[in-house]
C-alpha positions as CSV (number, residue, x, y, z in Angstrom):
1,M,-23.8,59.5,27.1
2,D,-26.4,59.5,24.3
3,H,-27.8,63.0,23.7
4,N,-31.3,61.7,23.6
5,H,-31.2,61.1,27.4
6,R,-29.6,64.3,28.5
7,G,-32.9,66.1,29.1
8,G,-34.1,63.1,31.1
9,L,-31.1,63.0,33.3
10,A,-31.4,66.7,34.1
11,F,-35.1,66.1,35.1
12,D,-34.1,63.1,37.2
13,V,-31.5,65.1,39.1
14,A,-34.0,67.9,39.7
15,L,-36.5,65.4,41.0
16,K,-34.0,63.8,43.3
17,A,-33.1,67.3,44.7
18,A,-36.8,68.1,45.3
19,C,-37.5,64.7,46.9
20,P,-34.8,63.9,49.6
21,A,-34.4,60.3,50.6
22,P,-36.3,59.0,53.7
23,G,-34.7,59.3,57.1
24,P,-32.8,56.5,58.8
25,H,-35.6,55.8,61.2
26,S,-38.3,55.2,58.6
27,G,-39.6,52.1,57.1
28,H,-41.4,53.7,54.1
29,G,-40.2,57.2,54.1
30,V,-42.4,58.4,57.1
31,P,-40.8,59.3,60.5
32,L,-41.3,56.7,63.2
33,D,-42.2,59.4,65.7
34,A,-45.8,60.3,64.9
35,G,-45.3,63.6,66.7
36,Q,-42.8,64.9,64.2
37,P,-44.1,66.9,61.3
38,D,-44.0,65.5,57.8
39,G,-41.0,66.3,55.5
40,P,-40.9,69.4,53.3
41,T,-43.7,69.7,50.7
42,L,-43.6,71.3,47.3
43,E,-45.7,74.5,47.7
44,S,-45.2,75.6,44.1
45,P,-44.5,73.9,40.7
46,M,-40.8,73.0,40.1
47,P,-39.0,75.5,37.8
48,P,-37.6,74.1,34.6
49,P,-34.3,72.2,35.0
50,A,-31.3,74.5,34.9
51,G,-29.7,72.9,31.8
52,I,-32.7,72.8,29.4
53,T,-33.3,76.5,28.6
54,P,-29.6,77.4,27.8
55,R,-29.3,74.4,25.5
56,L,-32.5,75.3,23.6
57,K,-31.3,78.9,23.3
58,R,-27.9,77.8,22.1
59,F,-29.4,75.4,19.6
60,S,-31.7,78.1,18.3
61,Q,-28.9,80.6,18.1
62,A,-26.7,78.0,16.3
63,I,-29.4,77.4,13.7
64,R,-29.7,81.2,13.0
65,S,-26.0,81.7,12.9
66,R,-25.4,78.7,10.7
67,T,-28.1,79.7,8.3
68,K,-26.8,83.3,8.0
69,N,-23.2,82.0,7.4
70,L,-24.4,79.7,4.6
71,L,-26.4,82.4,2.9
72,R,-23.7,85.0,3.2
73,R,-21.0,82.9,1.5
74,P,-22.8,82.2,-1.9
75,Y,-24.1,85.7,-1.9
76,R,-20.6,87.2,-1.6
77,V,-19.0,84.8,-4.1
78,T,-21.7,85.4,-6.7
79,K,-21.7,89.1,-6.2
80,R,-17.9,89.4,-6.6
81,L,-17.5,87.0,-9.5
82,S,-20.6,87.4,-11.6
83,R,-22.6,90.4,-10.6
84,P,-23.0,91.8,-14.1
85,F,-24.0,88.4,-15.5
86,V,-25.7,86.1,-13.2
87,L,-26.7,88.1,-10.1
88,P,-30.4,88.3,-11.2
89,V,-30.5,84.5,-11.7
90,V,-28.6,83.7,-8.5
91,T,-30.8,86.1,-6.5
92,R,-34.0,84.5,-7.7
93,L,-32.7,81.0,-7.1
94,R,-31.5,82.0,-3.6
95,E,-34.8,83.7,-2.7
96,H,-36.7,80.7,-4.0
97,L,-34.7,78.1,-2.1
98,L,-34.0,80.1,1.0
99,G,-37.6,81.2,1.3
100,E,-38.7,77.7,1.9
101,L,-35.8,77.0,4.2
102,R,-36.5,80.1,6.3
103,A,-40.2,79.2,6.6
104,E,-39.3,75.6,7.5
105,L,-36.9,76.8,10.2
106,Q,-39.4,79.2,11.6
107,R,-42.0,76.4,11.8
108,D,-39.4,74.2,13.5
109,H,-38.6,76.9,16.0
110,A,-42.3,77.4,16.8
111,E,-42.7,73.7,17.3
112,L,-39.8,73.7,19.7
113,R,-41.3,76.5,21.7
114,E,-44.6,74.6,21.9
115,T,-42.7,71.5,22.9
116,F,-41.0,73.3,25.7
117,K,-44.2,74.8,26.9
118,G,-45.7,71.3,26.9
119,I,-42.6,70.2,28.9
120,Q,-43.2,73.0,31.4
121,G,-46.8,72.0,31.8
122,E,-45.8,68.4,32.2
123,L,-43.2,69.2,34.8
124,A,-45.8,71.3,36.7
125,R,-48.1,68.3,36.7
126,V,-45.4,65.9,37.7
127,S,-44.4,68.3,40.6
128,A,-48.0,68.4,41.9
129,E,-48.1,64.6,41.8
130,I,-44.9,64.3,43.7
131,S,-46.2,66.7,46.4
132,A,-49.3,64.6,46.8
133,S,-47.4,61.4,46.8
134,R,-45.2,62.4,49.7
135,A,-48.2,61.9,52.0
136,E,-48.7,58.4,50.5
137,S,-45.7,56.6,51.8
138,R,-46.6,53.2,50.5
139,T,-46.9,54.4,46.9
140,V,-43.7,56.6,46.7
141,G,-41.7,54.0,44.9
142,A,-44.3,53.3,42.2
143,R,-45.0,57.0,41.7
144,T,-41.3,57.8,41.4
145,Q,-40.9,55.2,38.6
146,D,-43.9,56.6,36.8
147,V,-42.4,60.1,36.9
148,N,-39.1,58.8,35.7
149,R,-40.6,57.1,32.8
150,C,-42.6,60.2,31.9
151,V,-39.5,62.4,32.1
152,W,-37.4,60.0,30.1
153,G,-40.1,59.8,27.5
154,L,-40.2,63.6,27.2
155,G,-36.4,63.6,26.8
156,D,-36.6,61.0,24.1
157,R,-39.2,62.9,22.2
158,L,-37.2,66.1,22.4
159,G,-34.0,64.3,21.3
160,S,-35.9,62.8,18.4
161,R,-37.1,66.2,17.3
162,I,-33.6,67.6,17.5
163,D,-32.4,64.8,15.2
164,Q,-35.1,65.6,12.7
165,I,-34.0,69.3,12.7
166,Q,-30.4,68.3,12.2
167,S,-31.3,66.1,9.3
168,Q,-33.3,68.9,7.7
169,Q,-30.3,71.3,8.2
170,E,-28.0,68.8,6.5
171,S,-30.4,68.6,3.5
172,S,-30.5,72.4,3.4
173,L,-26.7,72.6,3.4
174,Q,-26.6,70.2,0.4
175,C,-29.1,72.4,-1.4
176,L,-27.1,75.5,-0.8
177,S,-24.0,73.7,-1.9
178,R,-25.6,72.9,-5.2
179,V,-26.6,76.6,-5.6
180,E,-23.1,77.7,-4.9
181,E,-21.6,75.2,-7.4
182,Y,-24.0,76.3,-10.1
183,S,-23.3,80.0,-9.3
184,L,-19.5,79.5,-9.5
185,G,-19.8,77.5,-12.7
186,T,-21.9,80.1,-14.3
187,A,-19.6,82.8,-13.2
188,R,-16.7,81.0,-14.9
189,R,-18.4,81.1,-18.3
190,L,-17.0,84.0,-20.2
191,V,-17.3,85.0,-23.9
192,I,-15.4,87.9,-25.4
193,N,-16.2,89.2,-28.9
194,C,-12.8,89.6,-30.7
195,G,-14.2,90.9,-33.9
196,D,-12.7,89.3,-37.0
197,D,-10.6,87.0,-34.7
198,G,-13.8,85.3,-33.6
199,M,-15.2,84.7,-30.1
200,L,-12.9,84.0,-27.1
201,V,-14.5,81.5,-24.7
202,R,-13.3,80.4,-21.3
203,T,-13.4,76.6,-21.0
204,A,-12.3,73.9,-18.6
205,V,-8.9,73.7,-20.3
206,G,-8.3,77.4,-20.9
207,Y,-9.3,80.2,-23.3
208,L,-10.2,79.1,-26.8
209,F,-11.0,81.0,-30.0
210,C,-14.2,80.0,-31.8
211,D,-15.8,81.1,-35.0
212,S,-18.3,83.8,-34.1
213,G,-20.9,82.2,-36.4
214,D,-20.6,78.7,-34.9
215,F,-23.5,79.1,-32.5
216,Q,-23.8,75.4,-31.9
217,L,-20.2,75.2,-30.6
218,I,-20.4,78.4,-28.5
219,T,-23.7,77.4,-26.9
220,H,-22.3,74.0,-26.0
221,L,-19.1,75.5,-24.5
222,L,-21.2,78.0,-22.4
223,E,-23.4,75.2,-21.2
224,A,-20.9,72.4,-20.5
225,G,-17.6,74.3,-20.4
226,E,-15.9,71.9,-22.8
227,L,-16.3,69.1,-25.4
228,E,-16.1,65.4,-24.6
229,R,-15.3,65.6,-20.9
230,G,-14.6,61.9,-20.5
231,T,-12.1,61.8,-23.3
232,R,-10.3,64.8,-21.8
233,L,-10.1,63.1,-18.5
234,V,-8.6,60.0,-20.1
235,I,-6.0,62.1,-21.9
236,E,-5.0,63.9,-18.7
237,R,-4.9,60.6,-16.8
238,Y,-2.9,58.8,-19.5
239,L,-0.2,61.3,-20.5
240,R,2.9,62.1,-18.5
241,P,5.6,64.8,-19.0
242,A,7.9,64.0,-21.9
243,D,5.3,61.9,-23.7
244,T,4.2,62.3,-27.3
245,F,0.6,63.0,-28.1
246,V,-0.9,63.1,-31.6
247,D,-4.2,65.0,-32.1
248,V,-5.8,64.1,-35.4
249,G,-8.8,66.3,-36.1
250,A,-7.8,68.8,-33.4
251,N,-10.7,71.1,-34.2
252,I,-10.5,74.2,-31.9
253,G,-7.9,72.5,-29.6
254,I,-9.7,71.2,-26.5
255,H,-7.6,68.0,-26.3
256,T,-4.4,69.7,-27.5
257,L,-4.7,72.2,-24.6
258,A,-5.5,69.4,-22.1
259,A,-2.4,67.5,-23.2
260,G,-0.2,70.6,-23.1
261,A,-1.2,71.2,-19.5
262,V,-0.2,67.7,-18.6
263,L,3.2,67.7,-20.4
264,K,4.2,70.9,-18.6
265,G,6.6,72.0,-21.3
266,S,8.2,68.6,-21.7
267,G,7.3,66.3,-24.6
268,R,5.7,66.8,-28.0
269,I,2.2,67.4,-29.4
270,F,1.4,67.0,-33.1
271,S,-2.0,68.6,-33.9
272,F,-3.6,68.2,-37.3
273,E,-6.6,70.4,-38.5
274,P,-7.5,70.7,-42.2
275,S,-10.1,73.5,-42.1
276,P,-8.3,76.8,-42.8
277,R,-10.6,78.9,-40.6
278,T,-10.5,76.4,-37.7
279,F,-6.8,76.0,-38.0
280,S,-6.3,79.8,-37.7
281,L,-8.4,79.8,-34.5
282,L,-6.5,76.8,-33.2
283,K,-3.1,78.5,-33.8
284,K,-4.3,81.6,-31.8
285,S,-5.5,79.4,-28.9
286,I,-2.2,77.6,-28.8
287,H,-0.3,80.8,-28.6
288,L,-2.7,82.4,-26.1
289,N,-2.3,79.4,-23.7
290,S,1.5,79.4,-23.9
291,I,2.0,75.9,-25.1
292,S,3.5,76.7,-28.6
293,R,6.9,75.3,-27.5
294,V,5.6,71.7,-27.3
295,V,3.0,71.9,-30.1
296,E,3.7,71.2,-33.8
297,L,0.7,72.3,-35.9
298,H,-0.2,70.9,-39.3
299,E,-2.8,72.4,-41.5
300,A,-3.7,69.1,-43.1
301,A,-6.0,66.2,-43.0
302,V,-4.6,62.8,-42.0
303,S,-5.3,60.0,-44.6
304,D,-3.6,57.0,-46.2
305,N,-2.0,59.1,-49.0
306,A,-0.2,62.4,-49.3
307,G,-1.8,64.9,-51.6
308,E,-5.0,66.9,-51.7
309,H,-8.6,66.1,-51.0
310,S,-11.9,68.0,-50.8
311,L,-13.1,68.9,-47.3
312,H,-16.8,69.1,-46.8
313,F,-18.1,71.6,-44.3
314,G,-20.6,70.7,-41.6
315,D,-22.9,72.9,-39.7
316,T,-20.4,73.2,-36.9
317,C,-16.6,73.0,-37.1
318,G,-16.5,69.6,-35.4
319,H,-18.5,68.0,-38.3
320,H,-16.2,68.8,-41.2
321,S,-15.3,65.7,-43.1
322,L,-13.3,64.4,-46.2
323,F,-16.6,62.8,-47.2
324,P,-20.0,64.4,-48.0
325,V,-22.0,65.3,-44.9
326,E,-25.5,66.3,-44.2
327,A,-25.3,70.1,-43.8
328,S,-27.3,73.2,-44.6
329,S,-24.7,74.1,-47.3
330,N,-22.6,72.2,-49.7
331,E,-19.5,74.2,-49.2
332,T,-16.1,72.5,-49.8
333,V,-12.5,73.4,-49.9
334,N,-9.4,71.6,-51.1
335,V,-7.0,70.7,-48.3
336,K,-3.7,69.0,-47.9
337,T,-3.6,65.4,-46.8
338,V,-0.7,63.6,-45.0
339,R,0.2,60.2,-43.7
340,L,1.2,59.9,-40.0
341,D,3.9,57.5,-41.0
342,D,5.5,60.3,-43.1
343,V,5.1,63.0,-40.4
344,L,6.1,60.9,-37.4
345,G,8.5,58.5,-39.1
346,S,11.5,59.9,-37.3
347,T,9.8,60.2,-33.9
348,E,11.3,57.8,-31.4
349,R,8.2,57.1,-29.4
350,V,4.4,57.9,-29.8
351,D,2.3,57.3,-26.6
352,L,-1.2,58.4,-27.5
353,I,-3.1,59.1,-30.8
354,K,-6.5,60.7,-30.8
355,V,-8.5,60.4,-34.0
356,D,-11.7,62.4,-34.7
357,V,-12.1,62.6,-38.5
358,E,-15.9,62.1,-39.1
359,G,-15.8,58.8,-41.0
360,A,-12.2,58.8,-42.3
361,E,-10.9,56.8,-39.4
362,L,-9.8,53.8,-41.5
363,S,-7.8,56.0,-43.9
364,A,-6.0,57.5,-41.0
365,L,-5.4,54.1,-39.5
366,R,-3.8,52.8,-42.8
367,G,-1.6,55.9,-43.0
368,A,-0.3,55.2,-39.4
369,S,0.4,51.5,-39.7
370,G,4.1,51.9,-39.4
371,V,3.8,54.1,-36.3
372,I,1.5,51.5,-34.7
373,T,3.8,48.7,-35.5
374,K,6.8,50.5,-34.2
375,N,5.2,51.6,-30.9
376,R,4.0,48.4,-29.1
377,D,2.5,50.3,-26.2
378,V,0.8,53.0,-28.2
379,A,-2.8,53.7,-27.4
380,M,-5.5,55.3,-29.6
381,I,-8.7,57.2,-28.9
382,V,-10.9,56.9,-31.9
383,E,-14.5,58.2,-32.5
384,Y,-16.9,55.5,-33.7
385,G,-20.0,57.0,-35.4
386,P,-22.4,54.4,-36.9
387,S,-24.1,57.2,-38.9
388,H,-20.8,58.0,-40.7
389,L,-20.4,54.4,-41.7
390,R,-23.9,54.1,-43.0
391,R,-23.3,57.3,-45.0
392,L,-20.2,55.8,-46.6
393,G,-21.7,52.3,-47.0
394,Q,-19.3,50.7,-44.6
395,K,-20.1,47.9,-42.1
396,S,-19.4,48.2,-38.4
397,T,-17.8,44.7,-38.5
398,D,-15.4,45.8,-41.2
399,W,-14.5,49.0,-39.3
400,F,-13.6,47.0,-36.1
401,D,-11.8,44.3,-38.1
402,A,-9.3,46.9,-39.3
403,F,-8.3,47.7,-35.7
404,T,-8.3,44.0,-34.8
405,D,-5.9,43.3,-37.8
406,A,-3.6,45.9,-36.3
407,G,-3.5,43.9,-33.0
408,L,-5.7,46.3,-31.1
409,I,-8.7,45.7,-28.8
410,F,-11.0,48.3,-27.4
411,K,-13.1,49.6,-24.5
412,A,-15.6,52.4,-24.6
413,I,-15.1,55.7,-22.7
414,N,-17.7,57.0,-20.4
415,E,-18.0,60.7,-21.3
416,Q,-19.2,61.7,-17.8
417,D,-16.3,60.5,-15.7
418,G,-13.7,59.1,-18.2
419,T,-13.9,55.5,-17.0
420,L,-13.4,52.6,-19.5
421,F,-16.0,49.9,-19.8
422,D,-16.6,46.8,-21.9
423,T,-19.3,46.8,-24.5
424,S,-20.2,45.0,-27.7
425,I,-20.4,46.0,-31.4
426,E,-24.2,45.4,-31.3
427,E,-24.6,47.8,-28.3
428,L,-22.4,50.5,-30.0
429,E,-24.4,50.4,-33.2
430,S,-27.4,51.9,-31.3
431,V,-25.6,55.1,-30.1
432,P,-25.0,58.2,-32.2
433,S,-21.3,58.2,-31.6
434,V,-18.8,57.1,-28.9
435,N,-15.1,57.5,-28.3
436,L,-13.2,54.1,-28.0
437,F,-9.9,53.4,-26.3
438,F,-7.7,51.0,-28.4
439,A,-4.5,49.3,-27.3
440,R,-2.8,45.9,-27.6
441,P,-4.1,43.3,-25.1
442,E,-0.7,43.0,-23.3
443,S,0.1,46.7,-23.4
444,S,0.8,48.8,-20.3
445,A,-1.6,51.4,-21.8
446,W,-4.5,49.7,-20.0
447,E,-2.9,50.3,-16.6
448,R,-2.1,53.9,-17.5
449,A,-5.6,54.6,-18.7
450,A,-7.2,53.2,-15.6
451,A,-4.7,54.8,-13.1
């Protein structure tokens, strides 16, 4: 039975108990024998129905108990995991949010008490009307219907109010859930100063070493927990144990570590990073996260020729490039360059190649033409940056034509959830940068990327 009518049914039962049916010898509820006294009358107002008060008490107690349990859980988790770091922040957030919730629940409780008092008064009035109506035998039926409608109406109003309180409680639970999620996420952020070895940062893929002077990188990792979340999700979804992954422009190793977790000790990872300082940090991170057995590190830049080239330093390690960049300094260093065809020539199968080389994508593509031709189902994740092309005097159409000539088509990667979506070159030219997923039209790579 619908809970909105439970109160009304209880009232109806009480009324029927207080008003017994007319005797078998009456036409309208009055004894045929005029000498007999009238039936029992109500000498005092009816007490509240037996089921109402316990249910209200249980409901009030359930609200208080549920609120205490919800407050206790985020407090304990936050206190245990992040007391030295985020306890002041979480405490202020909790007091701010729960203060309003507590006041609102108190107001709702007061309204319920007032509603119940109104119901008691209404029942007293109804009882008085029923007592008077017993002497008016011809109007008993009509009065009874009026009372029933009144009681049903009160039950409906009470049920509606209960629904409103339940809805407010659900909203409060969602708010507390967000507070808990933020608190746990903040507690997971950890930075350790390792002196000359740099800063050790806890990220979504494991512990990574960062240059202690790269404040832009460290700040982003503390805020988001990783770099390029959508690309990381695609890599984790695409790769399988025993696959081969090539990370060109590995930087500090976010995607190398993500791939290593998926391969589970089976398969191969080729990671290329030309910056001496970043390569040193990458090597330490690989060792720290226990994936050295499947990772082959190369301190080199990937290009279309083997030799040496100047590496221009950006303001953060992810912006270093083989071409001049806009940076606060003009620091450069000579680095080794290699061709993927030379390094991977003897590799039987390559499944996924990620390229993030700040404008040198076409050079890397030309140096991997043999690998792409040999592996028909190979997929590539390549960063497209219109600003890099404008700095080098390249056209976007020429850039995309190079991939088309290799037989590849593309979709863009949503960096929030890792989904692939169709877009046009015109739309891409208006964004700062975006990672694109390339594969042959008939390749099974599309099914793997969307699985």
